[in-house]
N, C-alpha and C positions, 0 to 999 in steps of 0.2 A: 683314654677310657679302658673299661674292662674288657677284655681278649677272652674268648673261651675257645679251647679246643676241644672240639666232640670227635673223639676216634669210633670206628666203626665197633660194633658188637663182635667180640671174638666167639667162634663157633660153641664154646664151653658155656657160656652166657647165654646163647641162645638155647641151648640146651637144658640148662637151669628153669628159663623161662617157659619153654615148651613142658617140661615136668611139672611146674607148679600148675600150669593151665590145666593140664590133664587132669590132676589132682583136686583143683576147684571144681572141676565139669563133672567129678566122679567117674572118670573112667580110666582104667588103666592102658598104660601103653609100653610095651617092651623097649628098653633102651635101644637095643639095636635097630628097632624099627624108626626112632627118633634119629639115630646116625645115619640110617641109609636115606633119609629125607634131607638130612644136612649136605649129604654127598650128592644126590641125584635130583633134588630139586631146585627151585632158585633159593637161595639161602638169606633172603631178607626175611624179617620176623613175620610181617603181616602175610605174605604169601605162607610161610610154615604153618603158622596158627590158624589160618582159615583153612589150609588143605585138613589139617587135623581136627577141626571141627567138622568139618564134611565127613571125614573118615569116621569120626565118634558117632555122628547122626544115622550114617549108613550101618556101622555096626550094632546100634540101639533097636534099628529096623529089621536087621536079618540076624541077629543074635550070633554072629559071626567075630571072631576075633579080627584086631588089625593085624596083619602078619607083611613080612616083605614078599612073600610070594605074592598076596592080594596087590601090593602097592606095583610090583613088576606087570603083574598080568592085566588089572581091572581098574588102576586109580583114576585115569583120565576118564572113562566109563561112570564110575559111580559118583565122581564129584559132578560129572554133566548132566546127571540123572536128580542131583539136590539144589543145584542152582537155576535160576531161571534163566532165559536167552541173554539178556544184556549180560548177567554175571558171567556165564557159561564162555561168552566170547571174551571176555576182558580177561579172565582166568586163563583161557588157553592163550591167549596173546602174551598174557605174563610170564607164563612158563616156558614157552617155545621160541619166543620172538626176543626176548630181552635177555641180556647177557646176567649172570648172578652178580651179585655185588660183592 
């Protein structure tokens, strides 16, 4: 039968997907912020996109840009305020207790 080999996405491809997502949502995110997320957060695409969507929502509410300093200092606090308790627990477990893919 037909056998398919599925390779994990390269970080460059994830970067492109995140840039496209941000453009589709109409928010600007600096390339260095995405690179920081790829280095310091879980690198699975689902987590990266959900994190950036939460940060975008926070940025719209506070009218502040998403920066690396913000991510270093307040990322978990910001995301925890935007998620329901169940989502928040799941997100916390995903980021801190599972190894990146």
